[in-house]
PDB file of N, CA, C and O in Angstrom, chain B, residues numbered from 101:
ATOM      1  N   MET B 101       0.958  -1.033  -0.133  1.00  0.00           N
ATOM      2  CA  MET B 101       0.049  -0.022  -0.136  1.00  0.00           C
ATOM      3  C   MET B 101       1.013   1.310   0.139  1.00  0.00           C
ATOM      4  O   MET B 101       1.916   1.455   0.964  1.00  0.00           O
ATOM      5  N   GLU B 102       0.502   2.195  -0.824  1.00  0.00           N
ATOM      6  CA  GLU B 102       1.324   3.484  -0.617  1.00  0.00           C
ATOM      7  C   GLU B 102       1.217   4.178   0.571  1.00  0.00           C
ATOM      8  O   GLU B 102       0.529   3.770   1.507  1.00  0.00           O
ATOM      9  N   SER B 103       1.883   5.248   0.593  1.00  0.00           N
ATOM     10  CA  SER B 103       1.737   6.112   1.730  1.00  0.00           C
ATOM     11  C   SER B 103       0.501   7.109   1.431  1.00  0.00           C
ATOM     12  O   SER B 103       0.071   7.402   0.315  1.00  0.00           O
ATOM     13  N   PRO B 104       0.060   7.533   2.593  1.00  0.00           N
ATOM     14  CA  PRO B 104      -1.133   8.639   2.788  1.00  0.00           C
ATOM     15  C   PRO B 104      -0.531   9.910   2.292  1.00  0.00           C
ATOM     16  O   PRO B 104       0.690  10.005   2.413  1.00  0.00           O
ATOM     17  N   PRO B 105      -1.168  10.882   1.766  1.00  0.00           N
ATOM     18  CA  PRO B 105      -0.646  12.078   1.303  1.00  0.00           C
ATOM     19  C   PRO B 105      -0.410  12.952   2.263  1.00  0.00           C
ATOM     20  O   PRO B 105      -1.225  12.959   3.185  1.00  0.00           O
ATOM     21  N   GLU B 106       0.716  13.892   2.320  1.00  0.00           N
ATOM     22  CA  GLU B 106       1.125  14.574   3.653  1.00  0.00           C
ATOM     23  C   GLU B 106      -0.089  15.576   4.212  1.00  0.00           C
ATOM     24  O   GLU B 106      -0.747  16.327   3.492  1.00  0.00           O
ATOM     25  N   GLY B 107      -0.236  15.424   5.627  1.00  0.00           N
ATOM     26  CA  GLY B 107      -1.234  16.063   6.223  1.00  0.00           C
ATOM     27  C   GLY B 107      -2.404  15.014   6.613  1.00  0.00           C
ATOM     28  O   GLY B 107      -3.100  15.270   7.595  1.00  0.00           O
ATOM     29  N   TYR B 108      -2.606  13.971   5.946  1.00  0.00           N
ATOM     30  CA  TYR B 108      -3.764  13.178   6.077  1.00  0.00           C
ATOM     31  C   TYR B 108      -3.544  12.519   7.640  1.00  0.00           C
ATOM     32  O   TYR B 108      -2.479  12.100   8.092  1.00  0.00           O
ATOM     33  N   ARG B 109      -4.749  12.548   8.268  1.00  0.00           N
ATOM     34  CA  ARG B 109      -4.975  12.326   9.562  1.00  0.00           C
ATOM     35  C   ARG B 109      -5.681  11.057   9.776  1.00  0.00           C
ATOM     36  O   ARG B 109      -6.907  11.015   9.666  1.00  0.00           O
ATOM     37  N   LYS B 110      -4.976  10.004  10.080  1.00  0.00           N
ATOM     38  CA  LYS B 110      -5.835   8.656  10.283  1.00  0.00           C
ATOM     39  C   LYS B 110      -6.914   8.633  10.968  1.00  0.00           C
ATOM     40  O   LYS B 110      -7.066   9.284  12.002  1.00  0.00           O
ATOM     41  N   ASN B 111      -7.826   7.833  10.426  1.00  0.00           N
ATOM     42  CA  ASN B 111      -9.110   7.922  11.094  1.00  0.00           C
ATOM     43  C   ASN B 111      -9.834   6.490  11.094  1.00  0.00           C
ATOM     44  O   ASN B 111      -9.380   5.598  10.377  1.00  0.00           O
ATOM     45  N   VAL B 112     -10.952   6.275  11.894  1.00  0.00           N
ATOM     46  CA  VAL B 112     -11.623   5.169  11.895  1.00  0.00           C
ATOM     47  C   VAL B 112     -13.139   5.507  11.565  1.00  0.00           C
ATOM     48  O   VAL B 112     -13.649   6.523  12.039  1.00  0.00           O
ATOM     49  N   GLY B 113     -13.868   4.626  10.732  1.00  0.00           N
ATOM     50  CA  GLY B 113     -15.195   4.751  10.507  1.00  0.00           C
ATOM     51  C   GLY B 113     -16.024   3.240  10.995  1.00  0.00           C
ATOM     52  O   GLY B 113     -15.635   2.120  10.661  1.00  0.00           O
ATOM     53  N   ILE B 114     -16.895   3.444  11.610  1.00  0.00           N
ATOM     54  CA  ILE B 114     -17.521   2.445  12.271  1.00  0.00           C
ATOM     55  C   ILE B 114     -19.142   1.842  11.448  1.00  0.00           C
ATOM     56  O   ILE B 114     -20.126   2.570  11.315  1.00  0.00           O
ATOM     57  N   CYS B 115     -19.084   0.695  11.087  1.00  0.00           N
ATOM     58  CA  CYS B 115     -20.372   0.073  10.520  1.00  0.00           C
ATOM     59  C   CYS B 115     -20.845  -0.759  11.619  1.00  0.00           C
ATOM     60  O   CYS B 115     -20.477  -1.930  11.717  1.00  0.00           O
ATOM     61  N   LEU B 116     -21.711  -0.167  12.522  1.00  0.00           N
ATOM     62  CA  LEU B 116     -22.194  -0.694  13.679  1.00  0.00           C
ATOM     63  C   LEU B 116     -23.637  -1.834  13.054  1.00  0.00           C
ATOM     64  O   LEU B 116     -24.496  -1.478  12.247  1.00  0.00           O
ATOM     65  N   ILE B 117     -23.553  -2.928  13.575  1.00  0.00           N
ATOM     66  CA  ILE B 117     -24.494  -3.805  13.116  1.00  0.00           C
ATOM     67  C   ILE B 117     -25.098  -4.544  14.212  1.00  0.00           C
ATOM     68  O   ILE B 117     -24.353  -5.164  14.971  1.00  0.00           O
ATOM     69  N   ASN B 118     -26.529  -4.558  14.413  1.00  0.00           N
ATOM     70  CA  ASN B 118     -27.163  -5.108  15.456  1.00  0.00           C
ATOM     71  C   ASN B 118     -27.323  -6.676  15.217  1.00  0.00           C
ATOM     72  O   ASN B 118     -27.000  -7.175  14.139  1.00  0.00           O
ATOM     73  N   PRO B 119     -27.910  -7.538  16.426  1.00  0.00           N
ATOM     74  CA  PRO B 119     -28.121  -9.228  16.050  1.00  0.00           C
ATOM     75  C   PRO B 119     -28.892  -9.140  14.810  1.00  0.00           C
ATOM     76  O   PRO B 119     -28.699 -10.028  13.980  1.00  0.00           O
ATOM     77  N   SER B 120     -29.922  -8.005  14.489  1.00  0.00           N
ATOM     78  CA  SER B 120     -30.790  -8.290  13.626  1.00  0.00           C
ATOM     79  C   SER B 120     -30.490  -7.852  12.179  1.00  0.00           C
ATOM     80  O   SER B 120     -31.391  -7.712  11.353  1.00  0.00           O
ATOM     81  N   LYS B 121     -29.160  -7.637  11.899  1.00  0.00           N
ATOM     82  CA  LYS B 121     -28.379  -7.362  10.982  1.00  0.00           C
ATOM     83  C   LYS B 121     -28.586  -6.049  10.328  1.00  0.00           C
ATOM     84  O   LYS B 121     -28.389  -5.912   9.121  1.00  0.00           O
ATOM     85  N   LYS B 122     -29.032  -4.951  11.194  1.00  0.00           N
ATOM     86  CA  LYS B 122     -29.653  -3.667  10.807  1.00  0.00           C
ATOM     87  C   LYS B 122     -28.327  -2.635  11.102  1.00  0.00           C
ATOM     88  O   LYS B 122     -27.705  -2.694  12.162  1.00  0.00           O
ATOM     89  N   ILE B 123     -28.059  -1.887  10.243  1.00  0.00           N
ATOM     90  CA  ILE B 123     -26.888  -1.112  10.462  1.00  0.00           C
ATOM     91  C   ILE B 123     -27.206   0.348  10.774  1.00  0.00           C
ATOM     92  O   ILE B 123     -27.946   0.948   9.994  1.00  0.00           O
ATOM     93  N   PHE B 124     -26.695   0.998  11.884  1.00  0.00           N
ATOM     94  CA  PHE B 124     -26.885   2.188  12.527  1.00  0.00           C
ATOM     95  C   PHE B 124     -26.307   3.111  11.593  1.00  0.00           C
ATOM     96  O   PHE B 124     -25.208   2.854  11.102  1.00  0.00           O
ATOM     97  N   ALA B 125     -27.062   4.382  11.233  1.00  0.00           N
ATOM     98  CA  ALA B 125     -26.548   5.302  10.696  1.00  0.00           C
ATOM     99  C   ALA B 125     -27.359   6.770  11.235  1.00  0.00           C
ATOM    100  O   ALA B 125     -28.557   6.777  11.516  1.00  0.00           O
ATOM    101  N   ALA B 126     -26.623   7.776  11.302  1.00  0.00           N
ATOM    102  CA  ALA B 126     -27.528   9.016  11.912  1.00  0.00           C
ATOM    103  C   ALA B 126     -27.309  10.117  11.000  1.00  0.00           C
ATOM    104  O   ALA B 126     -26.370  10.238  10.213  1.00  0.00           O
ATOM    105  N   SER B 127     -28.442  11.039  11.223  1.00  0.00           N
ATOM    106  CA  SER B 127     -28.663  12.052  10.497  1.00  0.00           C
ATOM    107  C   SER B 127     -27.638  13.028  10.805  1.00  0.00           C
ATOM    108  O   SER B 127     -27.282  13.108  11.981  1.00  0.00           O
ATOM    109  N   ARG B 128     -27.144  13.731   9.999  1.00  0.00           N
ATOM    110  CA  ARG B 128     -26.337  14.783  10.083  1.00  0.00           C
ATOM    111  C   ARG B 128     -27.068  16.174  10.123  1.00  0.00           C
ATOM    112  O   ARG B 128     -28.009  16.615   9.465  1.00  0.00           O
ATOM    113  N   LEU B 129     -26.179  16.793  11.289  1.00  0.00           N
ATOM    114  CA  LEU B 129     -26.974  18.146  11.695  1.00  0.00           C
ATOM    115  C   LEU B 129     -26.613  19.291  10.799  1.00  0.00           C
ATOM    116  O   LEU B 129     -27.402  20.229  10.683  1.00  0.00           O
ATOM    117  N   ASP B 130     -25.578  19.277  10.218  1.00  0.00           N
ATOM    118  CA  ASP B 130     -25.126  20.239   9.319  1.00  0.00           C
ATOM    119  C   ASP B 130     -25.519  19.973   8.092  1.00  0.00           C
ATOM    120  O   ASP B 130     -25.180  20.857   7.306  1.00  0.00           O
ATOM    121  N   MET B 131     -26.154  19.024   7.578  1.00  0.00           N
ATOM    122  CA  MET B 131     -26.465  18.365   6.167  1.00  0.00           C
ATOM    123  C   MET B 131     -27.863  18.215   6.163  1.00  0.00           C
ATOM    124  O   MET B 131     -28.185  17.373   7.002  1.00  0.00           O
ATOM    125  N   PRO B 132     -28.785  18.668   5.584  1.00  0.00           N
ATOM    126  CA  PRO B 132     -30.412  17.859   5.818  1.00  0.00           C
ATOM    127  C   PRO B 132     -30.453  17.068   4.615  1.00  0.00           C
ATOM    128  O   PRO B 132     -30.031  17.260   3.475  1.00  0.00           O
ATOM    129  N   ASN B 133     -31.149  16.012   5.242  1.00  0.00           N
ATOM    130  CA  ASN B 133     -30.974  14.596   4.583  1.00  0.00           C
ATOM    131  C   ASN B 133     -29.867  13.921   3.952  1.00  0.00           C
ATOM    132  O   ASN B 133     -29.894  13.394   2.839  1.00  0.00           O
ATOM    133  N   ALA B 134     -28.845  13.978   4.782  1.00  0.00           N
ATOM    134  CA  ALA B 134     -27.823  13.418   4.893  1.00  0.00           C
ATOM    135  C   ALA B 134     -27.613  12.502   6.152  1.00  0.00           C
ATOM    136  O   ALA B 134     -28.043  12.854   7.250  1.00  0.00           O
ATOM    137  N   TRP B 135     -26.934  11.304   5.965  1.00  0.00           N
ATOM    138  CA  TRP B 135     -26.841   9.904   6.821  1.00  0.00           C
ATOM    139  C   TRP B 135     -25.352   9.605   7.017  1.00  0.00           C
ATOM    140  O   TRP B 135     -24.708   9.391   5.990  1.00  0.00           O
ATOM    141  N   GLN B 136     -24.762   9.563   8.111  1.00  0.00           N
ATOM    142  CA  GLN B 136     -23.425   9.126   8.462  1.00  0.00           C
ATOM    143  C   GLN B 136     -23.333   8.061   9.345  1.00  0.00           C
ATOM    144  O   GLN B 136     -24.276   7.940  10.127  1.00  0.00           O
ATOM    145  N   MET B 137     -22.284   7.133   9.420  1.00  0.00           N
ATOM    146  CA  MET B 137     -21.783   6.009  10.077  1.00  0.00           C
ATOM    147  C   MET B 137     -20.972   6.932  10.950  1.00  0.00           C
ATOM    148  O   MET B 137     -20.375   7.915  10.512  1.00  0.00           O
ATOM    149  N   PRO B 138     -20.992   6.439  12.605  1.00  0.00           N
ATOM    150  CA  PRO B 138     -19.958   6.861  13.276  1.00  0.00           C
ATOM    151  C   PRO B 138     -18.402   6.798  12.669  1.00  0.00           C
ATOM    152  O   PRO B 138     -17.908   5.868  12.032  1.00  0.00           O
ATOM    153  N   GLN B 139     -17.823   7.963  13.025  1.00  0.00           N
ATOM    154  CA  GLN B 139     -16.666   7.960  12.308  1.00  0.00           C
ATOM    155  C   GLN B 139     -15.645   8.940  13.288  1.00  0.00           C
ATOM    156  O   GLN B 139     -16.196   9.525  14.220  1.00  0.00           O
ATOM    157  N   GLY B 140     -14.255   9.118  13.103  1.00  0.00           N
ATOM    158  CA  GLY B 140     -13.530  10.124  13.780  1.00  0.00           C
ATOM    159  C   GLY B 140     -12.236   9.923  13.727  1.00  0.00           C
ATOM    160  O   GLY B 140     -11.845   8.790  13.447  1.00  0.00           O
ATOM    161  N   GLY B 141     -11.320  10.941  13.977  1.00  0.00           N
ATOM    162  CA  GLY B 141      -9.791  10.639  13.866  1.00  0.00           C
ATOM    163  C   GLY B 141      -9.174   9.877  15.176  1.00  0.00           C
ATOM    164  O   GLY B 141      -9.719   9.842  16.279  1.00  0.00           O
ATOM    165  N   ILE B 142      -7.912   9.268  14.825  1.00  0.00           N
ATOM    166  CA  ILE B 142      -7.528   8.578  15.625  1.00  0.00           C
ATOM    167  C   ILE B 142      -6.361   9.305  16.115  1.00  0.00           C
ATOM    168  O   ILE B 142      -5.527   9.786  15.347  1.00  0.00           O
ATOM    169  N   ASP B 143      -6.279   9.410  17.664  1.00  0.00           N
ATOM    170  CA  ASP B 143      -5.453  10.090  18.533  1.00  0.00           C
ATOM    171  C   ASP B 143      -3.970   9.739  18.280  1.00  0.00           C
ATOM    172  O   ASP B 143      -3.637   8.605  17.935  1.00  0.00           O
ATOM    173  N   GLU B 144      -3.090  10.750  18.462  1.00  0.00           N
ATOM    174  CA  GLU B 144      -1.738  10.102  18.341  1.00  0.00           C
ATOM    175  C   GLU B 144      -1.324   9.211  19.009  1.00  0.00           C
ATOM    176  O   GLU B 144      -1.603   9.228  20.208  1.00  0.00           O
ATOM    177  N   ASN B 145      -0.465   8.056  18.431  1.00  0.00           N
ATOM    178  CA  ASN B 145      -0.191   6.935  19.210  1.00  0.00           C
ATOM    179  C   ASN B 145      -1.235   5.940  19.848  1.00  0.00           C
ATOM    180  O   ASN B 145      -1.043   4.928  20.522  1.00  0.00           O
ATOM    181  N   GLU B 146      -2.231   6.454  19.488  1.00  0.00           N
ATOM    182  CA  GLU B 146      -3.788   5.434  19.636  1.00  0.00           C
ATOM    183  C   GLU B 146      -3.891   4.433  18.591  1.00  0.00           C
ATOM    184  O   GLU B 146      -3.886   4.648  17.379  1.00  0.00           O
ATOM    185  N   ASP B 147      -4.010   3.021  19.343  1.00  0.00           N
ATOM    186  CA  ASP B 147      -4.287   2.058  18.615  1.00  0.00           C
ATOM    187  C   ASP B 147      -5.839   2.158  17.887  1.00  0.00           C
ATOM    188  O   ASP B 147      -6.796   2.530  18.567  1.00  0.00           O
ATOM    189  N   PRO B 148      -5.968   1.865  16.733  1.00  0.00           N
ATOM    190  CA  PRO B 148      -7.080   2.155  15.742  1.00  0.00           C
ATOM    191  C   PRO B 148      -8.287   1.280  16.581  1.00  0.00           C
ATOM    192  O   PRO B 148      -9.376   1.838  16.718  1.00  0.00           O
ATOM    193  N   LYS B 149      -8.118   0.098  17.065  1.00  0.00           N
ATOM    194  CA  LYS B 149      -9.335  -0.746  17.633  1.00  0.00           C
ATOM    195  C   LYS B 149      -9.915   0.110  18.898  1.00  0.00           C
ATOM    196  O   LYS B 149     -11.105   0.193  19.203  1.00  0.00           O
ATOM    197  N   VAL B 150      -8.710   0.786  19.633  1.00  0.00           N
ATOM    198  CA  VAL B 150      -9.346   1.546  20.751  1.00  0.00           C
ATOM    199  C   VAL B 150      -9.978   2.911  20.298  1.00  0.00           C
ATOM    200  O   VAL B 150     -10.935   3.454  20.849  1.00  0.00           O
ATOM    201  N   ALA B 151      -9.286   3.382  19.198  1.00  0.00           N
ATOM    202  CA  ALA B 151      -9.994   4.537  18.482  1.00  0.00           C
ATOM    203  C   ALA B 151     -11.284   4.101  18.225  1.00  0.00           C
ATOM    204  O   ALA B 151     -12.109   4.885  18.692  1.00  0.00           O
ATOM    205  N   VAL B 152     -11.724   3.238  17.714  1.00  0.00           N
ATOM    206  CA  VAL B 152     -13.188   2.835  17.106  1.00  0.00           C
ATOM    207  C   VAL B 152     -14.089   2.591  18.225  1.00  0.00           C
ATOM    208  O   VAL B 152     -15.216   3.063  18.076  1.00  0.00           O
ATOM    209  N   ILE B 153     -13.890   2.043  19.175  1.00  0.00           N
ATOM    210  CA  ILE B 153     -14.515   2.028  20.516  1.00  0.00           C
ATOM    211  C   ILE B 153     -14.995   3.359  21.276  1.00  0.00           C
ATOM    212  O   ILE B 153     -16.115   3.677  21.677  1.00  0.00           O
ATOM    213  N   ARG B 154     -13.834   3.985  21.331  1.00  0.00           N
ATOM    214  CA  ARG B 154     -13.659   5.617  21.781  1.00  0.00           C
ATOM    215  C   ARG B 154     -14.818   6.346  20.918  1.00  0.00           C
ATOM    216  O   ARG B 154     -15.814   6.727  21.533  1.00  0.00           O
ATOM    217  N   GLU B 155     -14.745   6.533  19.678  1.00  0.00           N
ATOM    218  CA  GLU B 155     -15.431   7.154  18.763  1.00  0.00           C
ATOM    219  C   GLU B 155     -16.755   6.650  18.772  1.00  0.00           C
ATOM    220  O   GLU B 155     -17.605   7.536  18.855  1.00  0.00           O
ATOM    221  N   LEU B 156     -17.217   5.395  18.705  1.00  0.00           N
ATOM    222  CA  LEU B 156     -18.340   5.007  18.898  1.00  0.00           C
ATOM    223  C   LEU B 156     -19.065   5.537  20.145  1.00  0.00           C
ATOM    224  O   LEU B 156     -20.171   6.078  20.143  1.00  0.00           O
ATOM    225  N   LYS B 157     -18.377   5.331  21.081  1.00  0.00           N
ATOM    226  CA  LYS B 157     -19.093   5.883  22.418  1.00  0.00           C
ATOM    227  C   LYS B 157     -19.279   7.235  22.578  1.00  0.00           C
ATOM    228  O   LYS B 157     -20.238   7.715  23.183  1.00  0.00           O
ATOM    229  N   GLU B 158     -18.162   8.040  21.918  1.00  0.00           N
ATOM    230  CA  GLU B 158     -18.360   9.719  21.856  1.00  0.00           C
ATOM    231  C   GLU B 158     -19.630   9.847  20.869  1.00  0.00           C
ATOM    232  O   GLU B 158     -20.465  10.696  21.179  1.00  0.00           O
ATOM    233  N   GLU B 159     -19.804   9.232  19.939  1.00  0.00           N
ATOM    234  CA  GLU B 159     -20.669   9.622  19.114  1.00  0.00           C
ATOM    235  C   GLU B 159     -22.322   9.086  19.095  1.00  0.00           C
ATOM    236  O   GLU B 159     -23.328   9.581  18.586  1.00  0.00           O
ATOM    237  N   THR B 160     -22.099   7.867  19.880  1.00  0.00           N
ATOM    238  CA  THR B 160     -23.628   7.332  20.013  1.00  0.00           C
ATOM    239  C   THR B 160     -23.887   6.731  21.374  1.00  0.00           C
ATOM    240  O   THR B 160     -24.891   6.037  21.534  1.00  0.00           O
ATOM    241  N   GLY B 161     -23.119   6.934  22.274  1.00  0.00           N
ATOM    242  CA  GLY B 161     -23.206   6.537  23.754  1.00  0.00           C
ATOM    243  C   GLY B 161     -22.996   4.937  23.676  1.00  0.00           C
ATOM    244  O   GLY B 161     -22.925   4.371  24.766  1.00  0.00           O
ATOM    245  N   VAL B 162     -22.880   4.083  22.424  1.00  0.00           N
ATOM    246  CA  VAL B 162     -22.689   2.569  22.842  1.00  0.00           C
ATOM    247  C   VAL B 162     -21.554   2.360  23.148  1.00  0.00           C
ATOM    248  O   VAL B 162     -20.675   2.968  22.537  1.00  0.00           O
ATOM    249  N   SER B 163     -21.188   1.391  24.243  1.00  0.00           N
ATOM    250  CA  SER B 163     -20.087   1.058  24.742  1.00  0.00           C
ATOM    251  C   SER B 163     -19.699  -0.412  24.899  1.00  0.00           C
ATOM    252  O   SER B 163     -18.677  -0.805  25.461  1.00  0.00           O
ATOM    253  N   SER B 164     -20.813  -1.319  24.228  1.00  0.00           N
ATOM    254  CA  SER B 164     -20.504  -2.609  24.363  1.00  0.00           C
ATOM    255  C   SER B 164     -20.388  -3.254  23.119  1.00  0.00           C
ATOM    256  O   SER B 164     -21.158  -4.206  22.992  1.00  0.00           O
ATOM    257  N   ALA B 165     -19.623  -3.007  22.128  1.00  0.00           N
ATOM    258  CA  ALA B 165     -19.652  -3.463  20.560  1.00  0.00           C
ATOM    259  C   ALA B 165     -18.194  -3.968  20.724  1.00  0.00           C
ATOM    260  O   ALA B 165     -17.271  -3.613  21.457  1.00  0.00           O
ATOM    261  N   GLU B 166     -18.335  -5.015  19.682  1.00  0.00           N
ATOM    262  CA  GLU B 166     -16.996  -5.839  19.418  1.00  0.00           C
ATOM    263  C   GLU B 166     -16.675  -5.653  18.097  1.00  0.00           C
ATOM    264  O   GLU B 166     -17.551  -5.433  17.261  1.00  0.00           O
ATOM    265  N   VAL B 167     -15.487  -5.720  17.815  1.00  0.00           N
ATOM    266  CA  VAL B 167     -14.862  -5.315  16.627  1.00  0.00           C
ATOM    267  C   VAL B 167     -14.771  -6.631  15.696  1.00  0.00           C
ATOM    268  O   VAL B 167     -14.016  -7.509  16.113  1.00  0.00           O
ATOM    269  N   LEU B 168     -15.414  -6.856  14.555  1.00  0.00           N
ATOM    270  CA  LEU B 168     -15.708  -8.046  13.764  1.00  0.00           C
ATOM    271  C   LEU B 168     -14.555  -7.992  13.053  1.00  0.00           C
ATOM    272  O   LEU B 168     -13.658  -8.812  13.249  1.00  0.00           O
ATOM    273  N   ALA B 169     -14.458  -6.953  12.090  1.00  0.00           N
ATOM    274  CA  ALA B 169     -13.465  -6.746  11.020  1.00  0.00           C
ATOM    275  C   ALA B 169     -13.082  -5.312  10.832  1.00  0.00           C
ATOM    276  O   ALA B 169     -13.566  -4.309  11.355  1.00  0.00           O
ATOM    277  N   GLU B 170     -11.982  -5.452   9.861  1.00  0.00           N
ATOM    278  CA  GLU B 170     -11.346  -4.177   9.524  1.00  0.00           C
ATOM    279  C   GLU B 170     -11.161  -4.049   8.256  1.00  0.00           C
ATOM    280  O   GLU B 170     -10.851  -5.082   7.662  1.00  0.00           O
ATOM    281  N   ALA B 171     -11.268  -2.969   7.576  1.00  0.00           N
ATOM    282  CA  ALA B 171     -11.081  -2.527   6.072  1.00  0.00           C
ATOM    283  C   ALA B 171     -10.305  -1.454   6.083  1.00  0.00           C
ATOM    284  O   ALA B 171     -10.678  -0.295   6.265  1.00  0.00           O
ATOM    285  N   VAL B 172      -9.084  -1.883   5.863  1.00  0.00           N
ATOM    286  CA  VAL B 172      -7.781  -0.646   6.136  1.00  0.00           C
ATOM    287  C   VAL B 172      -7.283  -0.342   4.606  1.00  0.00           C
ATOM    288  O   VAL B 172      -6.883  -1.110   3.730  1.00  0.00           O
ATOM    289  N   ASP B 173      -7.456   1.017   4.625  1.00  0.00           N
ATOM    290  CA  ASP B 173      -6.997   1.750   3.258  1.00  0.00           C
ATOM    291  C   ASP B 173      -7.440   3.332   3.455  1.00  0.00           C
ATOM    292  O   ASP B 173      -8.481   3.692   4.006  1.00  0.00           O
ATOM    293  N   PHE B 174      -6.484   4.157   2.916  1.00  0.00           N
ATOM    294  CA  PHE B 174      -6.706   5.309   3.013  1.00  0.00           C
ATOM    295  C   PHE B 174      -7.165   5.916   1.925  1.00  0.00           C
ATOM    296  O   PHE B 174      -7.552   7.070   2.109  1.00  0.00           O
ATOM    297  N   LYS B 175      -7.262   5.375   0.556  1.00  0.00           N
ATOM    298  CA  LYS B 175      -7.698   5.974  -0.552  1.00  0.00           C
ATOM    299  C   LYS B 175      -9.369   5.855  -0.760  1.00  0.00           C
ATOM    300  O   LYS B 175     -10.002   4.943  -0.228  1.00  0.00           O
ATOM    301  N   LYS B 176     -10.024   6.919  -1.623  1.00  0.00           N
ATOM    302  CA  LYS B 176     -11.241   6.856  -1.562  1.00  0.00           C
ATOM    303  C   LYS B 176     -11.284   6.639  -3.064  1.00  0.00           C
ATOM    304  O   LYS B 176     -10.324   7.036  -3.725  1.00  0.00           O
ATOM    305  N   PRO B 177     -12.518   5.923  -3.786  1.00  0.00           N
ATOM    306  CA  PRO B 177     -13.272   5.357  -2.951  1.00  0.00           C
ATOM    307  C   PRO B 177     -12.835   3.786  -2.674  1.00  0.00           C
ATOM    308  O   PRO B 177     -12.206   3.127  -3.502  1.00  0.00           O
ATOM    309  N   VAL B 178     -13.235   3.313  -1.467  1.00  0.00           N
ATOM    310  CA  VAL B 178     -13.067   1.905  -1.044  1.00  0.00           C
ATOM    311  C   VAL B 178     -14.114   1.002  -0.697  1.00  0.00           C
ATOM    312  O   VAL B 178     -14.211   0.195   0.228  1.00  0.00           O
ATOM    313  N   TYR B 179     -14.996   1.353  -1.777  1.00  0.00           N
ATOM    314  CA  TYR B 179     -16.433   0.626  -1.353  1.00  0.00           C
ATOM    315  C   TYR B 179     -16.330  -1.006  -1.482  1.00  0.00           C
ATOM    316  O   TYR B 179     -16.585  -1.856  -0.629  1.00  0.00           O
ATOM    317  N   LYS B 180     -15.892  -1.156  -2.774  1.00  0.00           N
ATOM    318  CA  LYS B 180     -15.597  -2.651  -2.872  1.00  0.00           C
ATOM    319  C   LYS B 180     -15.145  -3.307  -1.854  1.00  0.00           C
ATOM    320  O   LYS B 180     -15.762  -4.222  -1.309  1.00  0.00           O
ATOM    321  N   GLU B 181     -13.690  -2.763  -1.414  1.00  0.00           N
ATOM    322  CA  GLU B 181     -13.108  -3.229  -0.256  1.00  0.00           C
ATOM    323  C   GLU B 181     -13.989  -3.631   1.202  1.00  0.00           C
ATOM    324  O   GLU B 181     -14.026  -4.656   1.882  1.00  0.00           O
ATOM    325  N   VAL B 182     -14.760  -2.110   1.327  1.00  0.00           N
ATOM    326  CA  VAL B 182     -15.333  -2.276   2.525  1.00  0.00           C
ATOM    327  C   VAL B 182     -16.539  -3.401   2.416  1.00  0.00           C
ATOM    328  O   VAL B 182     -16.632  -4.352   3.192  1.00  0.00           O
ATOM    329  N   LEU B 183     -17.249  -3.194   1.562  1.00  0.00           N
ATOM    330  CA  LEU B 183     -18.185  -4.634   1.145  1.00  0.00           C
ATOM    331  C   LEU B 183     -17.584  -5.812   1.130  1.00  0.00           C
ATOM    332  O   LEU B 183     -18.124  -6.646   1.857  1.00  0.00           O
ATOM    333  N   ALA B 184     -16.647  -6.165   0.546  1.00  0.00           N
ATOM    334  CA  ALA B 184     -15.982  -7.350   0.814  1.00  0.00           C
ATOM    335  C   ALA B 184     -15.495  -7.936   2.220  1.00  0.00           C
ATOM    336  O   ALA B 184     -15.399  -9.132   2.495  1.00  0.00           O
ATOM    337  N   VAL B 185     -15.211  -6.865   3.045  1.00  0.00           N
ATOM    338  CA  VAL B 185     -14.765  -7.219   4.478  1.00  0.00           C
ATOM    339  C   VAL B 185     -16.234  -7.360   5.304  1.00  0.00           C
ATOM    340  O   VAL B 185     -16.252  -8.148   6.249  1.00  0.00           O
ATOM    341  N   PHE B 186     -17.370  -6.672   4.997  1.00  0.00           N
ATOM    342  CA  PHE B 186     -18.483  -6.732   5.895  1.00  0.00           C
ATOM    343  C   PHE B 186     -19.590  -7.661   5.449  1.00  0.00           C
ATOM    344  O   PHE B 186     -20.481  -7.976   6.238  1.00  0.00           O
ATOM    345  N   ALA B 187     -19.557  -8.140   4.118  1.00  0.00           N
ATOM    346  CA  ALA B 187     -20.532  -9.053   3.473  1.00  0.00           C
ATOM    347  C   ALA B 187     -20.820 -10.147   4.260  1.00  0.00           C
ATOM    348  O   ALA B 187     -21.998 -10.450   4.449  1.00  0.00           O
ATOM    349  N   PRO B 188     -19.789 -10.881   4.819  1.00  0.00           N
ATOM    350  CA  PRO B 188     -20.039 -12.073   5.253  1.00  0.00           C
ATOM    351  C   PRO B 188     -20.814 -11.722   6.573  1.00  0.00           C
ATOM    352  O   PRO B 188     -21.354 -12.714   7.062  1.00  0.00           O
ATOM    353  N   TYR B 189     -21.001 -10.562   7.266  1.00  0.00           N
ATOM    354  CA  TYR B 189     -21.758 -10.535   8.680  1.00  0.00           C
ATOM    355  C   TYR B 189     -23.241 -10.468   8.139  1.00  0.00           C
ATOM    356  O   TYR B 189     -24.051 -10.630   9.052  1.00  0.00           O
ATOM    357  N   PHE B 190     -23.828 -10.266   6.864  1.00  0.00           N
ATOM    358  CA  PHE B 190     -25.009 -10.100   6.365  1.00  0.00           C
ATOM    359  C   PHE B 190     -25.497 -11.420   5.918  1.00  0.00           C
ATOM    360  O   PHE B 190     -26.669 -11.561   5.571  1.00  0.00           O
ATOM    361  N   GLN B 191     -24.658 -12.384   5.910  1.00  0.00           N
ATOM    362  CA  GLN B 191     -25.439 -13.640   5.344  1.00  0.00           C
ATOM    363  C   GLN B 191     -26.098 -14.530   6.165  1.00  0.00           C
ATOM    364  O   GLN B 191     -26.692 -15.493   5.681  1.00  0.00           O
TER     365      GLN B 191
END
């Protein structure tokens, strides 16, 4: 994998799936009719798995989640890669 561009801040995004296989998305306050999954920056020297749980709790109040899989890439779009990682959880 090539290096991220200069100034890029590492971040995490969370696809929160409940036992009924429903995905959590929240409406954005700054953009009418727009929805977003929880996400946020990784603090310096923070493990990404720790950042995921921290961001999830900060943005939703949920603290009892388990990391099932990771889609690791800094480039956009990564839709195919993300779908490949999470698709098994919907079957």
